[in-house]
NUPA-151010 format. One record per residue: residue number from 0; residue in three letters; x, z, y of N, C-alpha, C in turn. Coordinates in pm, 1 decimal. Example, Ala and Ser with C-alpha at 12.3 -4.5 7.8 and 13.67 -1.06 7.14 Angstrom:
BEGIN
{pt 0, ALA, {1319.0, 780.0, -569.0}, {1230.0, 780.0, -450.0}, {1320.0, 780.0, -330.0}}
{pt 1, SER, {1285.0, 708.0, -225.0}, {1367.0, 714.0, -106.0}, {1290.0, 787.0, 3.0}}
***
This chain:
BEGIN
{pt 0, MET, {-14059.8, 4757.9, 13103.2}, {-14130.9, 4857.0, 13146.4}, {-14086.1, 4963.2, 13204.4}}
{pt 1, SER, {-14128.9, 4995.2, 13342.2}, {-14081.4, 5143.7, 13383.5}, {-14143.5, 5258.5, 13320.9}}
{pt 2, THR, {-14082.6, 5369.0, 13312.9}, {-14108.0, 5507.9, 13268.9}, {-14105.8, 5616.1, 13406.0}}
{pt 3, ALA, {-14215.5, 5666.5, 13417.6}, {-14204.3, 5798.3, 13522.6}, {-14105.8, 5878.7, 13487.0}}
{pt 4, THR, {-14056.1, 5961.6, 13591.5}, {-13941.0, 6048.1, 13579.2}, {-14017.5, 6182.9, 13607.0}}
{pt 5, ALA, {-14154.6, 6197.2, 13604.7}, {-14237.2, 6303.1, 13676.8}, {-14213.7, 6400.3, 13528.0}}
{pt 6, GLN, {-14241.3, 6537.0, 13572.5}, {-14245.0, 6596.8, 13463.7}, {-14375.9, 6646.4, 13420.8}}
{pt 7, SER, {-14452.9, 6671.8, 13561.5}, {-14609.3, 6715.7, 13513.9}, {-14650.2, 6679.9, 13648.9}}
{pt 8, PRO, {-14689.6, 6565.1, 13722.5}, {-14751.9, 6563.7, 13824.4}, {-14876.4, 6604.3, 13819.8}}
{pt 9, HIS, {-14911.9, 6701.7, 13954.1}, {-15068.1, 6743.5, 13941.4}, {-15102.7, 6800.1, 14072.6}}
{pt 10, PHE, {-15236.5, 6780.3, 14120.6}, {-15265.5, 6791.7, 14251.5}, {-15229.7, 6960.2, 14320.8}}
{pt 11, VAL, {-15220.7, 7001.6, 14425.7}, {-15209.1, 7151.6, 14424.7}, {-15331.6, 7141.9, 14549.8}}
{pt 12, GLY, {-15421.9, 7229.0, 14463.5}, {-15579.6, 7235.8, 14545.0}, {-15641.0, 7084.2, 14503.6}}
{pt 13, THR, {-15723.0, 7091.6, 14596.0}, {-15808.9, 6965.4, 14613.1}, {-15793.1, 6871.5, 14708.4}}
{pt 14, PRO, {-15777.1, 6764.1, 14686.0}, {-15738.1, 6662.4, 14808.9}, {-15877.7, 6649.3, 14891.7}}
{pt 15, THR, {-15867.6, 6617.7, 15040.2}, {-15976.3, 6625.4, 15092.9}, {-15986.8, 6490.6, 15207.2}}
{pt 16, CYS, {-16079.0, 6450.3, 15239.2}, {-16107.1, 6343.9, 15339.8}, {-16162.5, 6391.0, 15461.9}}
{pt 17, THR, {-16135.4, 6313.9, 15565.6}, {-16190.8, 6324.6, 15725.8}, {-16247.2, 6188.8, 15734.4}}
{pt 18, THR, {-16346.9, 6174.6, 15830.0}, {-16406.1, 6030.2, 15829.5}, {-16401.7, 6011.1, 15987.4}}
{pt 19, SER, {-16400.6, 5884.6, 16049.9}, {-16409.7, 5855.2, 16160.9}, {-16445.6, 5706.4, 16186.8}}
{pt 20, PHE, {-16555.9, 5698.9, 16297.7}, {-16566.7, 5537.2, 16322.9}, {-16458.0, 5452.4, 16376.8}}
{pt 21, SER, {-16346.6, 5516.1, 16424.2}, {-16227.1, 5483.8, 16520.7}, {-16118.1, 5452.6, 16409.4}}
{pt 22, THR, {-16093.1, 5537.7, 16310.4}, {-16017.0, 5554.4, 16222.6}, {-16037.9, 5540.8, 16104.7}}
{pt 23, GLY, {-16160.5, 5529.4, 16039.3}, {-16204.7, 5491.1, 15896.9}, {-16193.2, 5634.1, 15827.3}}
{pt 24, VAL, {-16140.2, 5620.3, 15718.0}, {-16129.2, 5756.1, 15590.5}, {-15979.5, 5769.9, 15577.5}}
{pt 25, THR, {-15942.5, 5938.6, 15610.6}, {-15789.8, 5933.1, 15591.5}, {-15796.9, 6061.2, 15491.5}}
{pt 26, CYS, {-15751.4, 6049.7, 15373.4}, {-15737.4, 6143.7, 15262.6}, {-15591.6, 6230.5, 15278.1}}
{pt 27, THR, {-15582.7, 6341.8, 15268.5}, {-15496.1, 6454.2, 15250.6}, {-15458.9, 6510.9, 15130.9}}
{pt 28, GLY, {-15373.1, 6578.3, 15068.7}, {-15334.2, 6653.9, 14981.9}, {-15176.6, 6680.4, 14942.6}}
{pt 29, LYS, {-15158.3, 6790.9, 14861.3}, {-15034.5, 6829.8, 14798.4}, {-15011.1, 6763.7, 14661.2}}
{pt 30, VAL, {-14915.3, 6721.3, 14625.3}, {-14880.8, 6707.3, 14502.2}, {-14742.5, 6729.3, 14432.8}}
{pt 31, ALA, {-14763.4, 6822.8, 14322.2}, {-14613.1, 6858.0, 14289.6}, {-14601.0, 6815.4, 14161.6}}
{pt 32, GLY, {-14483.1, 6834.9, 14092.3}, {-14427.8, 6792.3, 13955.9}, {-14397.7, 6667.3, 13952.7}}
{pt 33, LEU, {-14310.0, 6606.5, 14032.1}, {-14302.7, 6452.1, 14063.5}, {-14136.8, 6425.9, 14044.3}}
{pt 34, GLY, {-14062.3, 6503.8, 14039.0}, {-13927.2, 6494.9, 13995.6}, {-13875.8, 6425.7, 14136.4}}
{pt 35, ARG, {-13791.4, 6361.0, 14155.9}, {-13710.9, 6275.3, 14262.6}, {-13722.7, 6127.2, 14293.7}}
{pt 36, ASP, {-13801.4, 6081.9, 14208.0}, {-13827.2, 5939.7, 14257.5}, {-13896.9, 5920.0, 14374.6}}
{pt 37, PRO, {-13876.2, 5799.7, 14449.6}, {-13977.8, 5749.1, 14541.3}, {-14116.8, 5779.9, 14496.2}}
{pt 38, THR, {-14221.4, 5791.9, 14583.8}, {-14344.1, 5790.1, 14527.7}, {-14442.7, 5737.4, 14640.5}}
{pt 39, ARG, {-14524.3, 5634.8, 14588.8}, {-14583.4, 5543.6, 14669.8}, {-14723.3, 5609.2, 14627.8}}
{pt 40, VAL, {-14812.6, 5624.6, 14780.0}, {-14939.1, 5662.4, 14759.1}, {-15026.1, 5583.9, 14872.5}}
{pt 41, PHE, {-15167.2, 5551.3, 14813.0}, {-15228.6, 5473.6, 14873.9}, {-15405.2, 5502.9, 14832.7}}
{pt 42, LEU, {-15503.4, 5445.1, 14910.9}, {-15648.4, 5476.3, 14899.0}, {-15684.7, 5332.1, 14848.3}}
{pt 43, ASP, {-15773.4, 5327.2, 14772.7}, {-15829.7, 5166.6, 14776.7}, {-16004.9, 5202.6, 14736.5}}
{pt 44, THR, {-16071.3, 5103.2, 14766.6}, {-16209.7, 5117.7, 14730.2}, {-16283.2, 4990.1, 14664.7}}
{pt 45, SER, {-16373.5, 5020.2, 14628.5}, {-16421.3, 4907.2, 14529.1}, {-16494.8, 4826.7, 14623.0}}
{pt 46, SER, {-16558.6, 4850.6, 14746.0}, {-16615.5, 4779.9, 14858.0}, {-16648.6, 4845.3, 14980.5}}
{pt 47, ILE, {-16661.5, 4780.0, 15082.9}, {-16684.9, 4844.2, 15198.0}, {-16837.1, 4817.4, 15248.3}}
{pt 48, SER, {-16924.9, 4885.8, 15247.8}, {-17062.2, 4819.0, 15300.3}, {-17101.1, 4897.7, 15449.5}}
{pt 49, VAL, {-17118.4, 4785.1, 15562.7}, {-17149.7, 4798.5, 15686.3}, {-17260.5, 4756.3, 15714.8}}
{pt 50, THR, {-17354.0, 4863.8, 15810.0}, {-17508.3, 4842.3, 15860.5}, {-17495.1, 4835.7, 15985.2}}
{pt 51, THR, {-17567.3, 4731.3, 16029.2}, {-17556.4, 4700.8, 16177.1}, {-17707.3, 4742.8, 16209.4}}
{pt 52, ALA, {-17692.9, 4749.4, 16385.7}, {-17803.5, 4715.0, 16428.7}, {-17774.7, 4608.9, 16566.3}}
{pt 53, CYS, {-17898.9, 4566.1, 16631.3}, {-17840.9, 4464.7, 16764.2}, {-17907.6, 4504.4, 16856.3}}
{pt 54, ALA, {-17847.8, 4518.3, 16976.1}, {-17955.6, 4528.4, 17082.8}, {-17938.5, 4388.9, 17189.2}}
{pt 55, ASN, {-18058.5, 4392.9, 17244.3}, {-18142.1, 4282.2, 17306.3}, {-18084.9, 4269.8, 17449.7}}
{pt 56, PRO, {-17995.1, 4199.3, 17501.8}, {-17964.1, 4176.8, 17597.5}, {-18020.2, 4204.4, 17731.9}}
{pt 57, GLY, {-18173.6, 4141.7, 17708.7}, {-18264.4, 4182.1, 17830.4}, {-18349.4, 4286.5, 17839.2}}
{pt 58, ARG, {-18332.5, 4373.3, 17716.1}, {-18364.7, 4512.6, 17716.4}, {-18300.2, 4598.2, 17617.0}}
{pt 59, PRO, {-18179.2, 4627.2, 17724.8}, {-18063.2, 4715.7, 17610.0}, {-18106.7, 4848.4, 17518.4}}
{pt 60, THR, {-18202.0, 4884.0, 17549.6}, {-18253.1, 5012.1, 17470.0}, {-18329.4, 4965.5, 17362.3}}
{pt 61, GLU, {-18371.5, 4819.8, 17341.1}, {-18422.8, 4798.5, 17208.0}, {-18365.1, 4720.7, 17127.1}}
{pt 62, PHE, {-18369.1, 4781.4, 17010.5}, {-18270.9, 4782.2, 16903.6}, {-18344.0, 4698.6, 16792.6}}
{pt 63, VAL, {-18293.0, 4623.3, 16734.9}, {-18345.4, 4558.5, 16593.2}, {-18264.0, 4572.5, 16482.5}}
{pt 64, PRO, {-18295.9, 4535.3, 16369.8}, {-18203.6, 4605.9, 16260.8}, {-18129.2, 4457.8, 16236.1}}
{pt 65, GLY, {-17990.5, 4494.9, 16217.1}, {-17889.1, 4376.7, 16193.6}, {-17880.1, 4337.9, 16050.1}}
{pt 66, GLN, {-17785.9, 4303.3, 15987.2}, {-17766.5, 4300.6, 15868.2}, {-17680.2, 4400.3, 15798.0}}
{pt 67, ARG, {-17686.3, 4382.6, 15683.3}, {-17575.5, 4489.5, 15591.3}, {-17458.4, 4395.6, 15558.1}}
{pt 68, ILE, {-17349.9, 4434.0, 15581.9}, {-17260.0, 4336.7, 15512.3}, {-17152.9, 4412.3, 15414.8}}
{pt 69, THR, {-17106.3, 4354.3, 15330.0}, {-17035.7, 4414.4, 15199.6}, {-16897.6, 4350.3, 15184.4}}
{pt 70, THR, {-16806.0, 4410.7, 15181.9}, {-16675.6, 4330.1, 15144.0}, {-16643.2, 4344.1, 15012.4}}
{pt 71, GLY, {-16540.1, 4266.7, 14965.2}, {-16497.4, 4302.7, 14819.6}, {-16381.3, 4424.1, 14816.5}}
{pt 72, ALA, {-16327.4, 4442.5, 14724.5}, {-16223.2, 4525.2, 14672.3}, {-16116.3, 4557.9, 14811.2}}
{pt 73, VAL, {-16071.0, 4646.0, 14879.3}, {-15992.1, 4688.2, 14967.0}, {-15888.4, 4771.3, 14924.1}}
{pt 74, GLN, {-15770.6, 4750.6, 14971.0}, {-15667.8, 4871.4, 14951.2}, {-15576.2, 4896.4, 15080.0}}
{pt 75, GLY, {-15581.2, 5043.2, 15100.2}, {-15526.4, 5066.9, 15218.1}, {-15361.2, 5055.5, 15219.2}}
{pt 76, GLU, {-15321.1, 5089.2, 15316.3}, {-15174.2, 5050.7, 15361.5}, {-15086.0, 5136.1, 15257.2}}
{pt 77, PRO, {-15026.3, 5122.9, 15167.6}, {-14925.2, 5178.7, 15062.2}, {-14828.7, 5254.4, 15151.9}}
{pt 78, VAL, {-14779.0, 5383.7, 15138.2}, {-14702.8, 5471.7, 15210.2}, {-14591.8, 5526.9, 15113.7}}
{pt 79, ILE, {-14432.5, 5497.6, 15106.0}, {-14353.1, 5529.6, 15037.2}, {-14312.0, 5687.7, 15069.4}}
{pt 80, ILE, {-14310.2, 5786.4, 14981.0}, {-14263.3, 5925.5, 15015.4}, {-14150.6, 5970.7, 14921.8}}
{pt 81, PRO, {-14054.1, 6020.8, 14990.5}, {-13953.7, 6062.8, 14903.2}, {-13989.4, 6259.5, 14884.5}}
{pt 82, PRO, {-14004.3, 6263.9, 14726.4}, {-14031.4, 6419.9, 14712.4}, {-13910.0, 6507.9, 14776.6}}
{pt 83, ARG, {-13963.2, 6628.5, 14801.3}, {-13865.6, 6729.7, 14812.2}, {-13869.3, 6850.1, 14725.5}}
{pt 84, ASN, {-13829.2, 6878.8, 14619.0}, {-13814.8, 6986.3, 14512.5}, {-13951.0, 6940.3, 14427.4}}
{pt 85, GLY, {-13957.7, 6789.8, 14433.7}, {-14058.6, 6739.0, 14339.8}, {-14201.3, 6748.9, 14421.3}}
{pt 86, ARG, {-14225.0, 6781.8, 14520.6}, {-14377.9, 6788.6, 14591.6}, {-14387.1, 6690.8, 14725.6}}
{pt 87, ILE, {-14473.7, 6645.5, 14758.9}, {-14521.0, 6564.1, 14865.3}, {-14632.5, 6620.4, 14957.5}}
{pt 88, ASN, {-14627.8, 6568.1, 15071.1}, {-14773.9, 6604.2, 15114.8}, {-14833.8, 6453.6, 15124.5}}
{pt 89, VAL, {-14939.9, 6402.9, 15071.5}, {-14995.8, 6297.6, 15082.8}, {-15102.1, 6263.1, 15213.2}}
{pt 90, ARG, {-15104.3, 6161.5, 15260.2}, {-15165.6, 6126.2, 15365.5}, {-15245.7, 5971.8, 15354.9}}
{pt 91, ALA, {-15326.2, 5925.6, 15340.3}, {-15361.9, 5768.2, 15318.3}, {-15499.7, 5750.4, 15368.2}}
{pt 92, THR, {-15476.4, 5625.2, 15428.9}, {-15619.1, 5574.4, 15524.9}, {-15691.2, 5464.8, 15481.8}}
{pt 93, LEU, {-15785.0, 5413.2, 15488.3}, {-15842.0, 5304.5, 15487.3}, {-15912.5, 5295.1, 15628.6}}
{pt 94, GLU, {-15887.0, 5197.9, 15687.1}, {-15940.7, 5131.5, 15808.2}, {-16085.2, 5106.9, 15803.7}}
{pt 95, VAL, {-16175.3, 5121.5, 15899.7}, {-16304.3, 5043.5, 15915.4}, {-16303.0, 4901.1, 15939.6}}
{pt 96, PRO, {-16377.6, 4814.3, 15888.7}, {-16342.2, 4674.2, 15909.7}, {-16403.2, 4651.7, 16058.1}}
{pt 97, GLU, {-16364.3, 4556.2, 16116.9}, {-16392.4, 4493.9, 16221.9}, {-16536.4, 4489.7, 16271.0}}
{pt 98, THR, {-16588.8, 4509.5, 16382.0}, {-16738.8, 4493.7, 16414.7}, {-16755.6, 4340.6, 16373.4}}
{pt 99, PRO, {-16860.7, 4304.9, 16320.8}, {-16890.8, 4174.4, 16285.3}, {-16946.5, 4085.6, 16405.9}}
{pt 100, ALA, {-16920.8, 3973.9, 16426.9}, {-16958.8, 3908.5, 16540.6}, {-17131.3, 3882.3, 16560.3}}
{pt 101, ALA, {-17155.3, 3890.1, 16676.9}, {-17330.5, 3877.3, 16695.4}, {-17398.0, 3779.9, 16656.2}}
{pt 102, GLU, {-17313.0, 3653.9, 16631.0}, {-17397.4, 3553.8, 16583.4}, {-17406.8, 3542.8, 16430.2}}
{pt 103, ASP, {-17296.0, 3654.6, 16373.0}, {-17344.3, 3667.6, 16216.2}, {-17443.0, 3759.6, 16170.0}}
{pt 104, VAL, {-17463.8, 3850.0, 16250.7}, {-17569.9, 3964.0, 16231.7}, {-17660.3, 3969.3, 16321.3}}
{pt 105, CYS, {-17685.8, 3905.1, 16420.9}, {-17800.9, 3926.8, 16525.9}, {-17872.8, 3786.8, 16561.2}}
{pt 106, PRO, {-17991.4, 3820.4, 16658.1}, {-18072.5, 3690.6, 16658.4}, {-17995.7, 3567.1, 16699.9}}
{pt 107, ASN, {-17895.5, 3599.2, 16815.0}, {-17798.6, 3494.3, 16870.3}, {-17680.2, 3581.1, 16928.2}}
{pt 108, ARG, {-17589.9, 3507.2, 16978.9}, {-17442.7, 3577.9, 17007.5}, {-17433.6, 3639.0, 17156.0}}
{pt 109, ARG, {-17543.7, 3664.9, 17222.5}, {-17575.6, 3709.6, 17346.4}, {-17606.7, 3878.0, 17320.6}}
{pt 110, TRP, {-17643.6, 3890.2, 17188.1}, {-17709.0, 4041.0, 17163.3}, {-17585.8, 4131.5, 17131.7}}
{pt 111, THR, {-17603.2, 4252.2, 17158.4}, {-17476.4, 4336.6, 17131.9}, {-17481.9, 4381.0, 16994.5}}
{pt 112, VAL, {-17373.6, 4403.5, 16897.0}, {-17386.1, 4444.3, 16770.3}, {-17332.9, 4598.1, 16779.2}}
{pt 113, LEU, {-17389.8, 4706.2, 16714.5}, {-17368.6, 4837.0, 16726.8}, {-17359.6, 4867.8, 16525.6}}
{pt 114, VAL, {-17261.9, 4886.0, 16509.8}, {-17219.0, 4973.1, 16374.0}, {-17288.3, 5094.1, 16367.0}}
{pt 115, THR, {-17416.2, 5089.2, 16277.2}, {-17488.8, 5211.4, 16241.4}, {-17432.3, 5298.2, 16137.8}}
{pt 116, SER, {-17373.7, 5243.1, 16031.3}, {-17307.8, 5339.5, 15926.7}, {-17199.3, 5238.9, 15857.6}}
{pt 117, VAL, {-17117.7, 5302.7, 15782.4}, {-17013.6, 5240.3, 15706.6}, {-16997.0, 5323.2, 15569.4}}
{pt 118, THR, {-16984.5, 5241.2, 15466.4}, {-16971.5, 5327.6, 15334.3}, {-16881.9, 5278.1, 15259.6}}
{pt 119, PHE, {-16747.3, 5359.7, 15243.0}, {-16671.0, 5323.1, 15133.2}, {-16701.6, 5344.8, 15008.3}}
{pt 120, ASN, {-16711.3, 5267.0, 14906.6}, {-16759.0, 5260.3, 14795.2}, {-16671.6, 5280.9, 14662.9}}
{pt 121, ASP, {-16667.5, 5395.8, 14593.1}, {-16569.4, 5423.2, 14494.0}, {-16418.9, 5429.6, 14582.3}}
{pt 122, VAL, {-16401.2, 5546.3, 14648.3}, {-16275.1, 5576.6, 14671.8}, {-16174.1, 5641.1, 14599.8}}
{pt 123, THR, {-16070.0, 5596.1, 14590.4}, {-15956.1, 5627.4, 14501.7}, {-15842.0, 5670.8, 14547.4}}
{pt 124, LEU, {-15750.0, 5767.5, 14561.1}, {-15599.2, 5810.5, 14587.5}, {-15570.0, 5777.4, 14462.7}}
{pt 125, HIS, {-15455.5, 5670.3, 14493.5}, {-15367.9, 5659.1, 14373.5}, {-15210.6, 5720.2, 14433.4}}
{pt 126, VAL, {-15138.3, 5783.6, 14321.2}, {-15004.3, 5798.1, 14352.7}, {-14937.0, 5761.7, 14233.6}}
{pt 127, GLU, {-14797.8, 5682.5, 14271.6}, {-14720.9, 5591.3, 14171.3}, {-14588.1, 5656.2, 14179.2}}
{pt 128, GLN, {-14515.1, 5672.4, 14062.7}, {-14377.6, 5683.2, 14086.7}, {-14305.5, 5636.1, 13963.7}}
{pt 129, PRO, {-14226.2, 5550.1, 13936.1}, {-14182.8, 5474.2, 14087.6}, {-14274.0, 5396.3, 14118.0}}
{pt 130, PRO, {-14288.1, 5335.1, 14222.7}, {-14394.2, 5262.9, 14275.0}, {-14438.4, 5137.5, 14169.2}}
{pt 131, GLY, {-14557.7, 5129.7, 14152.3}, {-14614.5, 5045.6, 14056.1}, {-14642.9, 5116.1, 13927.5}}
{pt 132, ASN, {-14598.6, 5249.5, 13880.7}, {-14644.4, 5307.1, 13791.6}, {-14736.5, 5432.4, 13793.0}}
{pt 133, GLU, {-14873.7, 5404.1, 13784.3}, {-14968.8, 5528.8, 13826.0}, {-14935.3, 5664.7, 13750.7}}
{pt 134, VAL, {-14916.5, 5765.9, 13823.4}, {-14885.0, 5890.7, 13761.9}, {-14985.2, 5975.2, 13788.5}}
{pt 135, LEU, {-15073.4, 5973.1, 13875.3}, {-15183.4, 6033.2, 13916.3}, {-15308.4, 5965.9, 13994.5}}
{pt 136, SER, {-15427.9, 6030.7, 13982.8}, {-15495.2, 5952.2, 14101.7}, {-15641.5, 6046.5, 14110.9}}
{pt 137, TYR, {-15704.8, 6076.2, 14220.3}, {-15827.2, 6120.9, 14235.9}, {-15944.9, 6069.8, 14286.5}}
{pt 138, ASP, {-16040.4, 6042.7, 14207.3}, {-16179.6, 5980.8, 14250.0}, {-16245.5, 6065.7, 14359.5}}
{pt 139, PHE, {-16280.3, 6017.5, 14474.6}, {-16365.3, 6076.8, 14576.5}, {-16504.4, 6028.2, 14568.9}}
{pt 140, GLY, {-16545.4, 5915.7, 14488.2}, {-16699.1, 5855.6, 14496.1}, {-16722.9, 5772.9, 14638.1}}
{pt 141, ASP, {-16831.7, 5762.3, 14669.3}, {-16850.1, 5712.9, 14776.2}, {-16844.9, 5808.0, 14927.9}}
{pt 142, ILE, {-16792.4, 5722.8, 15025.6}, {-16791.6, 5840.7, 15154.0}, {-16832.5, 5719.8, 15259.1}}
{pt 143, SER, {-16909.6, 5811.9, 15323.3}, {-16987.7, 5731.7, 15416.8}, {-16944.8, 5801.1, 15543.1}}
{pt 144, LEU, {-16964.2, 5684.8, 15684.0}, {-16948.1, 5773.8, 15812.2}, {-17105.2, 5763.7, 15870.5}}
***
């Protein structure tokens, strides 16, 4: 079993997140008290809920409700950051899922799918040192676009 070499890992200030339909959720922050071991950071979410609408090809301004699709748990791409003087700047992302196919959410495949909302449920930022041993986390709750 690995043990962390960190003395007293803590966030410097409060981590924050920005959202975008093109990039998803990106959370940033600063962590201190990490020692010198490489640090792995990532975001995860218990699920992602996507709500859609469908545009009629014959009447492009006419929309009908699509369906709500929910994924299972999703983990963002882990990033390894070497600390400098026991500190790191954190940046981790969860991407927006691909837009569902029209035949999966609309009356037929000729309709156009529009994503109207995306909710990342129970988003958590994880800090591991050495990778695999969580030393710090921050719960953001649900984040909606």
